[in-house]
Every structure is written in structure tokens, then in C-alpha cells.
C-alpha positions, 0 to 999 in steps of 0.5 A, spaced: 451 508 546 449 512 553 445 509 558 441 513 563 439 511 570 434 514 575 429 512 581 422 513 578 418 511 585 418 518 586 420 521 579 427 523 581 431 526 576 436 522 572 442 520 577 447 516 572 450 516 566 454 510 563 457 510 556 457 503 553 462 501 548 460 495 544 465 491 539 465 486 534 471 483 530 470 479 524 475 477 518 475 475 511 480 472 507 481 470 500 487 467 495 488 468 488 493 464 484 496 465 477 498 461 471 503 466 468 505 462 462 502 461 455 501 454 456 496 450 460 499 446 465 499 439 462 500 435 469 496 433 475 497 439 481 495 439 488 495 446 491 495 447 499 494 453 503 494 455 510 492 462 511 491 464 519 489 470 522 490 473 529 487 479 533 489 482 539 485 488 543 488 491 548 488 497 553 494 502 551 493 505 558 493 498 562 497 494 557 491 488 559 489 484 553 481 485 553 479 479 548 482 473 551 476 470 553 475 470 545 479 466 540 485 470 539 487 466 533 484 462 527 487 457 521 482 457 516 481 450 514 482 448 507 483 441 504 488 441 498 485 443 491 487 438 486 487 440 478 487 434 473 492 434 467 491 441 463 486 443 469 490 450 470 489 454 463 495 458 461 495 466 460 493 469 453 490 475 454 485 478 452 481 472 450 482 468 457 486 472 461 481 471 467 481 464 466 488 463 468 487 466 475 484 461 480 482 461 487 484 455 491 480 457 497 474 455 493 470 461 495 472 468 494 472 469 502 471 465 508 468 469 514 470 468 521 468 472 527 473 473 533 468 477 537 460 477 536 456 483 536 454 483 543 461 484 546 461 490 552 467 493 555 467 493 562 471 498 566 471 494 572 474 488 569 478 491 564 475 486 559 470 485 553 465 480 555 459 477 551 452 480 553 456 484 559 452 489 563 455 496 563 459 498 569 455 502 574 456 506 580 449 507 583 447 514 584 453 517 580 456 518 573 461 513 571 465 515 564 469 510 561 474 512 556 478 505 554 484 506 550 483 501 545 489 498 541 488 493 535 494 488 533 492 484 527 497 479 524 495 475 517 499 470 515 499 465 509 503 459 507 502 456 500 504 451 496 504 448 489 505 440 488 506 436 482 503 430 484 504 426 477 510 424 479 513 419 485 515 422 490 511 429 489 515 435 487 514 442 490 514 447 484 512 453 488 512 455 495 510 462 498 510 464 506 508 471 507 506 475 514 504 482 515 503 485 522 498 491 522 497 495 529 493 501 530 490 505 535 482 504 534 480 509 539 484 515 535 482 512 528 475 513 530 476 520 532 477 522 525 472 523 519 472 519 513 476 524 509 482 522 514 482 529 518 482 529 526 475 531 528 477 533 535 478 541 537 481 544 544 474 546 546 467 543 545 463 545 539 456 542 538 457 541 530 456 534 527 461 530 524 462 522 525 469 523 528 466 528 533 462 523 536 468 519 539 472 525 542 475 523 548 477 530 550 474 531 557 469 536 558 471 540 564 467 546 566 460 544 565 458 543 573 456 536 575 460 532 570 467 534 569 469 528 567 464 527 561 468 527 554 466 531 548 464 525 544 459 523 550 456 530 550 455 531 543 451 525 543 447 527 548 446 534 545 444 530 538 439 526 542 435 532 544 436 535 537 440 541 539 446 539 534 444 541 527 445 537 521 446 530 525 446 525 520 442 519 523 444 514 518 450 514 523 446 511 529 443 505 531 436 504 530 432 507 537 430 500 541 423 502 541 421 507 535 427 504 530 428 509 525 423 514 527 427 520 529 422 525 531 419 519 536 425 517 539 428 524 541 421 525 544 421 519 548 428 521 550 426 528 552 420 525 556 425 522 561 427 529 563 420 533 562 414 528 563 410 527 557 403 523 557 405 520 550 411 517 553 412 513 559 418 514 564 422 508 565 428 507 570 433 506 565 433 508 558 438 509 552 440 516 548 436 515 541 443 517 537 447 511 538 453 512 534 457 506 530 463 506 526 465 500 521 473 500 521 475 496 515 483 493 516 485 491 509 491 487 508 492 486 500 498 483 497 498 483 490 504 481 485 505 486 479 510 481 476 510 474 477 517 474 478 518 479 483 515 476 490 521 475 494 519 480 500 512 483 503 514 489 500 514 487 493 507 485 493 504 491 496 500 496 492 501 503 496 496 507 492 490 502 494 488 497 499 494 495 502 495 494 509 491 500 511 484 501 514 478 505 512 473 508 516 465 506 515 466 504 508 471 501 503 472 506 496 467 504 491 472 502 486 475 497 491 468 493 492 471 487 497 469 482 496 469 479 491 473 483 486 480 482 488 479 475 488 476 473 482 479 475 475 485 479 473 489 482 479 488 489 479 496 491 480 498 486 474 500 491 469 505 489 464 507 493 457 501 496 455 497 496 461 492 491 465 488 487 459 482 487 463 482 494 467 483 498 461 488 504 459 487 508 466 494 507 468 499 513 467 505 508 466 502 503 461 508 504 456 512 508 461 520 507 459 522 509 466 518 503 470 518 498 465 520 495 458 517 492 453 521 485 453 514 481 455 510 485 450 503 486 452 501 479 454 506 480 460 507 472 461 513 469 464 515 465 457 518 472 455 523 472 460 530 469 458 534 466 463 541 465 461 545 460 464 552 461 461 557 467 460 554 473 456 556 474 449 556 482 450 554 487 455 547 488 450 545 481 453 543 485 460 537 487 456 535 479 457 536 479 464 530 480 469 532 486 474 528 484 480 523 490 479 516 489 476 516 488 468 524 490 467 530 488 465 537 491 466 536 495 459 540 501 461 535 505 457 531 508 462 531 515 464 531 517 471 524 517 475 521 521 480 521 518 487 513 518 488 512 515 481 517 509 483 515 508 490 508 507 487 510 502 482 515 498 486 510 497 492 516 497 496 514 502 503 520 499 507 525 503 511 532 502 511 536 504 517 543 507 516 548 504 521 554 507 517 553 503 511 551 509 507 554 515 505 549 519 509 549 526 504 548 521 498 542 517 501 536 518 497 530 520 500 532 520 507 529 522 513 530 522 521 525 518 525 525 519 532 524 512 536 524 512 544 528 519 544 533 516 539 534 519 532 535 514 527 537 516 520 533 512 515 531 512 507 526 508 503 529 502 501 525 503 494 530 509 493 536 504 492 532 500 486 531 505 481 533 504 474 538 509 475 542 504 479 543 500 474 548 504 470 553 503 475 553 496 472 557 499 467 563 499 471 564 492 471 564 491 464 570 492 459 572 492 451 579 491 453 582 484 451 586 484 458 584 488 464 591 491 464 590 493 457 589 501 458 593 504 453 590 509 448 583 509 452 580 515 452 577 518 459 569 520 459 571 526 462 575 528 456 572 535 454 576 536 447 572 535 441 579 534 437 580 528 442 573 525 441 574 526 433 580 522 433 577 516 437 570 516 434 571 518 427 570 512 422 566 508 427 559 505 424 553 506 428 545 505 427 541 511 426 533 511 425 533 518 422 531 516 415 524 514 413 521 510 407 516 512 402 510 510 407 513 515 412 515 509 417 522 510 421 528 506 418 534 504 422 540 504 417 547 504 419 552 511 418 559 512 419 561 518 424 565 523 420 571 527 423 568 534 426 571 538 420 569 545 420 562 547 422 559 553 426 558 552 433 554 558 433 549 555 428 543 551 430 545 544 433 541 540 428 547 543 423 552 540 427 556 534 425 554 528 429 561 528 433 560 535 435 553 533 438 556 527 442 561 531 445 556 537 447 551 532 450 557 529 454 559 536 456 552 538 458 551 532 462 557 533 466 556 540 468 549 539 470 547 542 477 543 538 483 541 545 485 543 552 483 549 552 487 551 545 487 554 541 481 550 534 480 557 531 479 563 534 484 568 538 480 563 537 474 566 530 472 564 523 472 566 519 477 563 512 475 562 510 468 555 509 469 554 517 471 555 519 463 548 516 462 545 521 466 
């Protein structure tokens, strides 16, 4: 808000203008846990949670902490939650999908006030104080523009303990912490669509972001240090800014939401009007305010992937970001994220509650149907012994959401994989990677030093699994290499000699009902055929060799081969 002061004993003109900054900080926390197995847990459990949050507000110019007279840190009190035998239901969608998600904190959210609503910034003390008074330099203006920086650290420790045995046994433990640092002064100078609202010159056009512009309003005579934002608030208060949205203003202290009377009262302080008394100190009727929602939302897509904070992020929605003025309607907080099925949960077939809106419901590039539509932990096969053959890799959990090492995935564009994995971490290259081959790389300049960086998630795309083939061999002995055919062999005759007589499976047939049939067939020698005819008429061996040669000749760009010298350098390259 903006305060104006004068001496009314002689109807003197206004001789003080004082911007007043008020700040309030509150916090909400919620927690959801999921029984990802089909069966109800048949023993007594105790869940212990220790969420805590710290908030620091500082002046980016002076480096001083501005809220050190208020609580900087809070641990939310929470007594352990006990569940009796069969007290935590299993997951069997769609019938009781939501029942297997519980909220150990009891209530969906717990609110804590770090700074109350009446905290005023003092330039003199470089501090926020409760019920403080504006800085005054009697008889002159005093424009203050604090550069506010906010640092929020949210941490959670979570433990599931089996209390049916003595001594108790720890079944699961999670410890995550997320830091969020942002420039509050810069954030509020943006409009709701994210665009920066402050131009190089003053323009009396309304937007909520313009009301907070810190550009100095030079060249207007007696007030060279007035900011664009202060001037726009004054102009809006005297009704000279078209289309001003008064819903973005606090109610007038005298006339509430009656905009006309509030502006008339303001005008009367400069030009006497018998309808409105003149006072020594008064506020501009348009008092802009903004709500900044800083959201840290960590959600597991797959219960078996929760090893780092990056794996728990939903990069497409409310994860570790802030929203201006209001949250998106589709993400009503609270209590939606804390009750019911986790919105990021999407096994094969999609989220059983959210429906079929996702484009990756049955996308082979990001997941496979090993867990079926239910998506339970029971579907994963954890193997203890040596794998009988390479095909058994398809039972091993890959470490990315809802995937096994199944080698069937086609390559995927990075933006889709980035959103799916939730991993937005950077990897700095200190020479451990061949820079020219690093996927999705960029240069980041920090402190004048250029760092070569790449997205960590670029190294986990399913295509990377193809390299596992290099460690497998069908030879009786690793030294038994005589007679093996190179994948770079281009001659049809050589391939025909090796593969002729090999039995394979095909699904090219159909039964009487039109359903596909999987039936065995034997690869015949190439024989005589017309290479200029349709490829559908070629013998199987010719189709195989043509596919290998075509893949090997792929171009990364019009002038650069995908594989140097147009040859495969790894066994897994042929999967391309």
C-alpha cells in the first residue's frame, strides 16, 4: 500500500509519500502412503513421520535475514499412527484403489504460520516486524524497494515399522529434502501468464505485474526515485488507468469495496470536497496484493522407483515451482493430492481413477505391460539366481517407472521421456563423458565459469538398455569365436548360410475369428527373387538383411551418419 502524509493545520499540500510492504507466510504439509500389494497387510504396523519446513526471507542487496524475529523452522508434531492386523488394505483397482492410499498425518493438511498478516518491512532496520510502522522522513518522500529473496527447505522422514514382533522391524524408510530458492521481488513483477510486466518506459496500462515494477520513474520532477509500480498504483487510485481490476486490491479502509467512493475520498485529499473530510495521513485506495503459492509436490509414479528426489517429481505439474495469485483449477490444493489415488500413478492402462486422459497409457516407449492394468508390486519378479537366458531380463525391474529391461522399446523423444521420468537433475561433465556424444547437453555459465552439463534423465532412456547385449554371448566358451558372423556383414549369401533352417515364431496368421496366431516357421534360404519387386514378396531372410543394412545406414543429419562409417560399433546398435 502507499501512505500519504501532510500537515492539515494550514491545508498544506501532501509532502510525504511512503510505500508500505506487508508480507505473510504460511505453510501446509500433507503426506500419503500406498500399499502397492494386492493383499491387506496382515500384521500390526506403526507409521512414524517427521515433516519439517524452514523459511528464510532475506534482502538480496544487503544480504540480511529479514524474518529472524519470527520462527524460521517448524517440525510438525505427529504422534505415531498404529494400524491393527489387516488395517491397511491392499490395492485392487478399480474397486478399492483409493482405500489403499492412507494419510498418516491424520488431517490432509497441517497449517503453520511463519509470519502473520500484519508484518511490515522497515527500511531503517532492514527487517520485518509485527504491527510495524512505515519508515518516515518527515516532510519528504521515502521510496523503498526491498529486493526480497525467499529460501524454503521442506524435509520429510518417514518410517514403517512392524510392531507385531520383538524387537520391532523396520519395513520401509524414506528421507527426502527439497530446497526452493526464488526471487520474490522478481516473481511478483510477472503477470499470471508468466510474462515479465515491466518495460523500459512508464506506460499507464493495467496489469497486476506492473503494480510491482521497481524501475525508477526518472524525469517526473519532484519524485525522481518513484518506481513505476508506485506511480501506477497512484494513477489507478485516481482512475486514470483504464480497465484496472480492483479485485486485485485490498478493500478500502473506509469504503470497503465501493470503488467510486474510495477514489473520491482519495481525490478529496488533494482537492477539497465537503463530502469527504481531509486527514493528515491517508492511504491510496488501490492497494495491490498477490498470493505466491510455492509448491513442493513429490509423488511416486512407480512404488519401486523412489531412490532420489528426481524420481519423485512430476515435471508437468505442481512440482517444486510457484504459482502467481492462484493455483491451477485442475490441481485444487488441498486436499486432492493427499486423498485418493496419487495423480502421477500410471501403470499400463493408465490411472484407475484419473481416467484415460494421458497420452502414455499404453506407450511402449516408456513402459511395458508386465504389471498389467493394476500396477502392483506383486507383478515384478525379483530373481535371486543366474538368469537362464537373455529373455529373462524382461522380468527385471529397470529402475524407471513401470519398466523392465525388455529391449522391445523403440527410441523416444527426450521431452516425453523427461516428463515421464520426472528426473530434472543436471549432470556436470568433468571429462567422464565424450562431450560430442552427450545427449541433451548444454552450457551453463555460473560465476563466469562455463560448465558443460546434460540432463541426467537423458542417460536413462530405454535405448540405453540395448548396450546390455554386449555382455551376453551364446558361445559355450567366451573364446569360442570361430564361425561367428559380424552384424556388419552386408552380403545376403552369408546371412542366408547362417540363418537358413532356424525356427522362429510369427504372428502373421489369423484364425477363423480373425484373431492373430503365433505359429512357428522355418527360415528358408534366399533363393531366387526379384529385389525390385515389393518387399512383401521377398523371402524372410531378404527382409532381415535389408532391415539390418537399412538401420546401419541411418543418418543422424543429412550429412552425418548415425553410426560412424555406417557400421554398428556395439551389439545393441543393431536395435536402432
